[in-house]
BAKERO-360154 format. One record per residue: x, y, z of N, C-alpha, C in turn. Coordinates in steps of 0.1 Angstrom, whole numbers, plus 5000, padded with zeros to 4 digits. Layout:
BEGIN
XYZXYZXYZ
...
//
This chain:
BEGIN
708948844955709548844945709948954937
709449034939709649164932711149224940
711349194950712949244956713649154950
713548994947714348904939714448964926
713649014918713349044909714249164906
714449274913715549374915717049314918
716949234926718149164930718749134916
718149014910718948974896719149104887
717949184883718149254875719749404881
720249404895720949454896722649364892
722549254893723249144894723549174880
722549164870722849144852723449294848
723049424860723449544848724949544855
725149514868726549554871727249404863
726849304862727749214854728249304841
727249364833727349404823728649544818
728049594832729349694835730749654839
730449544842731849514844732449394831
731949364823732149364810732649464800
732149604807732549684793733449754798
734049784809735149844812735649754827
737049774829737649704837737249784849
737949714865737449804879738549914875
739749874872740849954874741949944865
742150074859743250074849744450114856
746050074853747050114860748150184847
748450284849749450324837751050344846
751550244844752850254843753850324836
754950394838755750454832756950454840
757850404834759550384836760250444829
760450544838761850674834762950644828
763250694815764550684812764950514806
763550444803763650294800763350254786
764650204777764850174767764250014764
763750004751762749864750763849784749
764949794745766049734741766249694759
766449714767766649654780765649574783
764449564773764049394781764249294773
765149324762766349224754767149124760
767949314764769649284772769449154787
768549244793768649164807767649064813
766849034797766148894796766348774802
767748734799768148614811767848634822
768548754828768448754846767048794853
765748844843764948894852763848744853
763348744867762348644869760948624858
760748534863759648464851758248564853
758148634864756548684870756648844866
757848934862757549034864757649064845
758449154842758149194826758049084823
758948964821758348854814756648754815
756448814823755048804824754148874816
754349034816753649114808754149054795
755149054787755349014774754748894770
754648784784754548654773752748614776
752348744784750948724786750148824784
750748934780750049034775750149064759
750349184757750749254739752049314740
752649274733754049354730754049424719
754249554718754549664709755849634707
757049584699758449604701758749734691
758149804686758149914677757950034677
757350074695756750164698758050294698
757250454694758750514692757550694695
758350754704757950924706757950974693
757051024687757051094674757051264673
757951284681758451444685759651464692
760251584689761351624695761051774706
761251794719762151734724761751584736
762451494735762551394743762651394754
761951464761762451504778760951404787
761051404795760451394808758951444807
758751534806757651624809756751604798
757151634783756351614772756451494771
757351384777756651224772755651204780
755651204799753951184799752751224797
753251374794752051464786751551384775
752451364767752351324754751551144752
751951064761751450914769750050944768
749751034781748251074782747451164779
747951234769747051334761746551294748
747651194744747351134730747851224719
748551304722748751464712750451494717
751451574709752451604709752551734716
753551784721753851904726753352034718
753152034705752852164699751352144700
750452024708748952054706749152084725
749451994732749551984746750152074755
750952174748751452244752752652254762
753152134767754252114775755652074766
756752144762757252144754758252144756
758952074771759952044780760052034791
760651994801760551994812760652144820
761652254814761652344818761852444803
761352594800761952614791761452784791
762252844785762252984784761353044781
760753144782759153194781759553314778
759153334768759053494760758553614768
757253554771756253644779756953724791
757253614802757853634810759453674815
759753624801761653654802762353604810
761953454816762353414823762453254822
763153144825762752984823761252954834
760552874827759252834840759552654835
759052654848758752514847758052424843
757452294842756652254833755152234842
755252224851754352224861754052324873
754752434874755052514878753452624884
752952644891751852704898751752814909
752052914908752553024920751053034927
750152994920748653004928748552894938
749252804940749052694949749952694957
749752574968750752594980751052404982
752352414989752452304994751552235007
751152065004750452035013751251915017
751451915028752551825034753951865041
754851765047756151795049757051825037
756851955030757951995019758252105015
759252165008759652285011758352385000
758452535003757152544994756952564980
758452544976758652564957758252384956
758252304964758352134963756552154958
755752234962754752184963753852284955
754452404952753552484941753952434928
752552294921752652244911751452224906
750752224895749452204890749752144876
748752124871748952074860748152194850
748252304853747352434847748252484832
749452424830750352454818750052364807
749852254811748952154803747452184796
747652194784746652274778746052154768
745552034768744951954763744651854777
743451764775742651684786743751514781
743451454794743851364794743251224794
743451114795743051004793742250984807
743151034817742051014831741151114829
741451264824740751354821739051304819
739351214807738151164800737651034808
738050994818737450884823736950944839
737851074844736351124849735651184846
735151284834734251324831733251214825
733651104816732951014813732150934824
732850924837732150844847731350984862
730951074852730451174858731451244875
732651204874733651224886733751144892
732750984891732450924901734050804900
734550764892735750734891737150794898
737650724902738450804909740150824896
740650914903742150944896743150934902
744150844906745350914916746750894906
747351024908748650994898749651014910
751150984908751950954920753450924911
754550934919755850924909756650994922
758350954923759051054930759051224921
758851204911759351314902757351414902
757751544907756451544905755451584891
756551624881755751644866755451484863
756051364869755751244870754451214872
753651274884752451274888751651314887
751851454883750851554878750251564868
751351554857750851524840749751404839
750151304840749351184835747851154847
748651234856746951234865745751364859
746151454851745651544847744951674851
743851754848743051854852742551784863
741351664862740551634871741051534880
742151534883742051394894741851414908
741551334913741051344929742251384936
743851304932745451354941746151324925
746851394929748351354923749451384938
750551264942751451284949753051194945
753751334948755451334949756051334959
757651284957757751274967759051414968
759251434981760051544983761151524991
762151604990763551594997763651585013
762451555021762251555033761751385037
761751295022761351185022759651145028
758751235025757851235024756751275011
755751235009755051224996754151354998
754351404987753351574994752651564981
751651694979750851714970750551874972
749751924963749352074967748052114967
747652294974746452274975745952274964
746452284947745452244933744452104938
744852004948744351904946743151894962
744251954973743151924983744052044991
743152065004743952135015744552095029
744351905026745051835035744951725031
746651695035747151525032745751425033
745051325025744351225032745451145046
744651155054744851075069746350925062
745950895054746750765049747850785044
748150885033749350965034749751015042
749551075054750451145065750650965075
749950895076750450735079751450695078
751750685061752550625058753950705057
753750865057754550905059755450915070
754650905079755050865095756150785097
755750675089756350535089757850555087
758150655079759250665077760450505067
759250485052759650355052761150385045
761250465038762650485031763850435039
764250465053765150465063765150305058
764050245060764550075065765550045047
764950145036765950065024767450155026
767850255030768450345031769750245045
769250195048770150115062770050015057
769349955047770149835040771449815035
771349965026772549975017772149905004
773249914993772649904978773749804976
773949684973774749604969774049524956
775249444950774249344939773349274941
772249264938770949124937771849034935
772648984926773048894919774548874920
775248734916776448734917776548864905
778448914910778548974902778948964883
779248784883779548724870778148754863
776948734867775548754863775548894855
776648974857776149114850777249164839
777349074831777949054820777349164811
776149184810775849264798776149404799
776749444811777149574817778449614816
778749704815780249734818781149724832
782049724832783049644846782049794856
782149734870781849824878782249954880
783850004877784450094878785250124863
784150214856784750264844784850394842
785550504831785950614828784550684824
783350594825782150624813780750694825
781050644837779750654847780250724858
779350814860779550924873779650884889
779250964897779150924911778150954918
777650904926776250934934776850964947
775951114946776951154959777851194963
778851164951780151254953781051134964
780451004961781250904968782150854961
783350824969785050794962784950714950
783950634946784350534936782950504931
782150484921780950414918780950264913
781250244926781450064932780550004940
780149904938779049824952780449764959
779849794973778449814978778249964978
777650024979777350164982776850184997
776950295006776850275020775950395019
774650345017773550475015773350555029
773350445037773350535054774250655053
775550645046776650755048776250895039
775350815026774850945020773650995025
772450915029771951005036772351115051
773251075060773451135067773951285060
774751285051775351375043774451495036
773151425027772551475017771051445020
770151375029769151355035768251255025
767051245028766351155023766151195005
766951275000766951324984767451184978
768451114988769250994983768550864976
767450884977766450754979766250814958
766050894956765650884945766750814934
768250854938769250764927769750664933
769050554939768750404942767650354937
767750214937766750104930765850124940
765850124950765050114961763750284963
764350354952763250464951761750404946
762150314936761050294933760350154940
760850084949760449984963759450074971
759850224971758950264979757550314972
757850384963756750404957755650314952
756250194952755250044948754650024962
755550054973755050044990753650144986
753750274983753050394981751450364972
751950324966750850294950750150184964
750550044966749849964971748650054983
749250074992748950185003747750254992
747650314983746550394975745550344974
745950204965744750104967744150034976
744549994986743950005000742650105003
743550205005742650315014742050385007
742150384990741350484983740350354980
740350234981739550164977739850164961
740650194954740350174941740450014935
739250004926739249874917738249784930
737549854935736449794947735149814939
734649854931733149884927733149874912
732149854905732149904892732450024882
732350114887732850214885734350244882
735050254866736450234866737550324873
738250334882739450404883740650384876
741550494878742850504871743850514878
744650444883746450474885747250474881
747650624881749450644873750150614881
751150534877752750554885753450554877
754750634882755950644873757150654881
757650534877759050484884760150574875
760650624886761650774882762850744887
763450644892764950604899765350584889
765050504880765450464867766550574856
765950684856766050774853767650884857
767150914873768450944877769450844877
769250724877770850644879770850654863
770350634854770450614837771450764838
770950874840771751004844773251014843
772950974857774850954864775350844858
774950734857776050634859776050564841
774850564833774850564822774250414815
773550364804773150294802773850134800
775050134801775550034802776549964818
775850064828776650044841776049944846
776749884857776149744862775049804875
775249964877774050004881773049964876
772850054865771350024860770949914856
771649794854771349684854770649664867
771549654877770949604887769549684891
769349794890768049884891767149804882
766949754872766149704866765549554868
766749484875766949344879765849364889
766249454903765349484909763849524907
763549644895762449664890761849514885
762149474879761749364879760649274887
761449274899761349194908759349254917
760049424919758949494919757449484915
757749474896756849474888755749354892
756749194896755949084899755349094910
755949154924755249164933754249324929
753849374923752749444919751849354918
752149284905751049214897750549124904
750949074915750448954924749249064932
750149164937749049254946747849284939
747749314923747049324917745749214917
746649114913745848984909744748954924
745648954938744648934950743849054952
743749224954742949264957742049324947
742449354934741649364924740849254913
741449134915741049074908742449014892
742648914891743248914876742548924866
741448924862740348994852739649114852
740049214863739149294865740249414865
741449414858742449564859743549564843
743249624837743849674825744949764832
746249674826747749784827748449784816
749049924813749949884800751549964814
752649934805753749994807754950024797
754850164797755750224786756950314793
757050394789758250514789758350644787
758850744791758450864787759650894775
761050814773762050824763762950724768
763850754761764950624761766350734763
767150684759768350744760769550714753
770250774751771550804745772650714750
773850634742775050584751775850704750
776750704759777450764768778750834754
778350934748779450984739780650964736
781750964751782950924750783250804749
782250704756782350564752782550534737
781450584729781650544713782650634706
783150754716784250834707785750744709
785450684723786850584724786850484720
785750414710785350304701785450334689
786250504682786050524672785150554664
783750614671783050654663783050794665
783050914655783951074660782351144664
782051154674780951164682781851254695
780851304701781451384713780251424724
780351464737779651554746779651664744
778751764743778751894739778551954754
778652084755778452164769777752284767
776152294769775152364769775952504771
776452544778777152644784778152734773
778652644767779552704756778752754743
778252624738777452674730776952804728
776052834743775452984745776953074740
777653084747778953144747779553104733
779353074723779653054713778653184704
777353124705776653174698776653374700
776953384718777053554720778353614714
779553534713780653584706780453594691
780053504685779753514670778553644669
777553654677777053754679777353874674
778253914692779054064692779754094677
780453954674781354004661781054034653
779553964648779053984634778154134637
777254134649776254244647776554354652
777454334664778254434673777054424688
776354364688775654324701775254164703
774654154713774454014717772654004718
772853944704771053984698770453804706
770953754711770753604716769953614730
768953624731768253594744768653504751
768353344746768553244752768953114744
769253024747769652934741769152814750
768252694751768052584758766852494750
766952374753766352224750766652254734
767852314730767952324711767252444704
766652524717765652624710766652764707
766652824703767652974699766253064701
766553204714765653304712766453414709
765853524701766353634700765553764705
766553884707765853954714765454044702
764054064699763054104688763454264687
763254294699763354464701764854494698
765654444704767254484700767554514685
766654384681767154394662766454494655
765454544659764754614654765354754657
765454794671766354904672767454934666
768454834660769354814656769254864638
767654844633767154854616767354704612
767954604617768554504613766654434610
766854324603765554244592766154094604
764654044607764753924617765053814608
764653824593765053734592766353694584
766653814582768053824580769253754588
768753874599769853784613769153584617
768553574609768253394615769053364601
768953374593770053304581771453334584
771753444588773153454593773753364604
772653354611772853274625772853114620
772153074611771552944603772952914599
773353004589774852964584775952954593
775753034602776952974613777052844620
775552854627775452704631775652614619
775852604611776052464601776952464600
777752564605779652544604780052454617
779452434626779552364639779552224635
780852154645780952024637779051944641
778951944651777851844660776551924650
776552034643775152014640774651954628
773251944626772951854613772351954608
771452044612770052114607770052214613
769352284610768752424616767852444613
766752484613765252554610764852634619
763952744611764152894619762252884622
761152934627760352934630759152914615
759352974609758953004596759052844589
759652824585760252684583759452574587
759652554600758452494612757552514610
756352604607755252604608754752574595
755352604582755352544572755552404568
755752314577756352164574755352104568
755552014559754451984552754551794557
755551724566756051634572756451584558
756951614549758051564540759751524547
759951614552761251634561760951534572
761551444575761651334586761751394599
762851494595763451534610762751644615
762151744604761851834607759851854607
759051674611758251654613758451614629
759451584634759851544651759651674654
760151794652760451914653759052004653
758552004643756852054643756051984649
755851884658755251804668755551844679
756851904685757551964695757252094697
756652204685756952314689755652404688
755552484698754452564701754952684703
754552794688754952914685754753014696
754152994705753853064715754753034726
755452924727756352874733757952874731
757952804723759252764717760052894713
761652864705762252974701761853034685
762953104684762853154669763653034660
764552974662765052834657765452744662
765652594656765452524666766952434657
767452374668769152354663768552184664
769752094657769051934654770851904650
771151844662772851814666772551654655
773751614649773851524647773551364653
773351254647773551104656774451144665
774351044679775451024686775751124696
775851274691776351364697775451434710
775751444721774951444734774951604740
774051674744774451764751774151754766
775451704770775651654785776751644788
777251614797778651604806779351484804
780251414807781651314800781051194803
780251194816779751054820778051034821
777850954822776050894819775450914808
774350994811773650974799772751094796
772151094785770951204785770251124772
769051234767768151224759767651334750
767051354745766151514738765951444725
766851384719766351394704765451304695
765751304682764651254676765351124673
765951044676766750934670766650824679
766550744673765750584678766150574688
767750584696768250564707767650654719
766950744716765750844726764450764725
763850764712762950764707761750614711
762850484711762350364711762150334722
760950314730760550274742759550144743
759550104753758750004754757149984756
756349904749754949954753754449784755
753949774767753149674772751649674777
751149594772749549584774749249444784
748249484790748449324802746949354806
746449204812744749274814743849224811
742849284817741449284811741549304796
740749194790740849194776741749224762
742849164774744149184765744449054760
744449044744744648904738746548904741
746948774741748948774744748848784732
750048854722750548884712752148984712
752149014701753249064693753149164684
753149274678753549344670754949434666
755549374656756849444649756449624640
755049644639755349774635755149894637
755549954633756050084643754650174646
754650174657753750284668754050404668
753350464673753350624675753050574695
753550714704753250694718752050744718
751350814708750450924708749350814707
749350704704748450564701747750564714
748550594726748050484739746750534746
746750664744745250764752744250734744
744150734727743550714724742450554726
743650494719743550344723742750314735
743050334746742550304757741250394755
741150484755739450554748738250464747
738850384736737550324727737850164732
738750134741738950024748737850064762
738050154769736750194776735750254778
735450274761734250314754733350484762
735150574763734650674771735350784757
735050924761735551014751737151004752
737751034734738751074732739651174742
740851234746741051294748741051404736
740651554742740851674732741251714722
742951664723743951724714744351604705
743751484708744451324701744251354687
744951304677745251244664744251154659
743451084668742750984667743150854664
744650834661745250704656745450584667
745050464667745050394677745650224671
745850174682746650044684745349934684
744849924667744049824666743949674672
745249614676745949494679745349474690
744949564701744349514713742849564717
742449614707741149694709739949584703
740449424698739749304697739349214710
738149204716737649094728738549004729
738748934739739048834742738048714737
//
């Protein structure tokens, strides 16, 4: 009888635990995804991918990033920390370091080495530049490090930043075709990762090539296959279907996978293997898997948001999502996992396309902007006082300014007046103006939330809407405008009621909401604003 009582008690306790938390949380980030894609491509989606998440989950139609610059590194960091670059410290993918006098990358760490089959620099990465905790960190702490956290992506920053400081592992794709990691996480890859790499599954996709998934007539939501606004994949003759990936692979190696929709398939294959071999979601201690699909960003940059290639990528990703959901249902259980899907930023329309259709905007060459600033400085002050211009930030050589007997505040004003004469510039803010922000200036509020005085420049420049600091083809992002900030946000699974909201939400609400949902501590830098719509139990 005593043994029976203990057994019943154990069943009751584990049952209660199961109700309090899901067995597995899955965070999906689709790099450079616009919310608009869920509407534009809807007629061609399957019923079991994005549509399943939208019909059976909760949809936030008006979720937005609330800072500038809207780049990949800051995006992933802000989703998972619940705060903006001004607090989490990831102020760009890379940025000019005043202290080092050179550009630093968001996940650079020269104290660690590559683990796996990758070049030295590919694996010298860790979350050391991330200054606040993530929701994944708080799950680890809240379970006394018993809950597993694994992050993965084709991009290092897409794997490392979501996984946080205490992750069991983060894995990212190497140009060799293998998933690698760094000694920050361990001295040797898990055997299952080595086995997966040895299978060289990427060759299966490469050998198939890339043709349209559906008849060409179904892609009427996109531009014609060959148009002047899209770039070329790996110097191919024309940006048209079908693409001979084997030929590209022979010239450029496994790096080619990044800019095909099959990079997403390969990552899903890897995610399934991680769930199986790491036994994620197999007990009542909650695990967390972060998956960042990067191929959408590579293709979007090269070919643009209205290319047939991009549409085909999303139609294929829809099937990948459907397959992954089916896999989670079978292995973890339909009611045992909580999944959310969002993006790290959206993207602009191609500026030349807009210009050709009578909108007076254009693409801008950052090198030309830097050159003009240098020429202006020499003509005005007799010296080049600009140390660096990048990420819309202007850095001055303060030592040189002081040695010439100039006042920094007056130098800033002179440059500000000059910049405001440039056709693309809408506003210019000095460090003093940014740090004194009250929140009343809409655009200054975005910049202030993305500004760290120990890492950002002396001035920040805001271009007018529609202008883009990028090449003549494809697209990019980075601004506080809606085309860069408006991202999908879908919740699905464990204790999520189907529904939708059109109220404006901020991406930094995701992490603290998950903390309350999981009944754990919030990330330490968050502003604690939450999405109340999904906090009610079924």
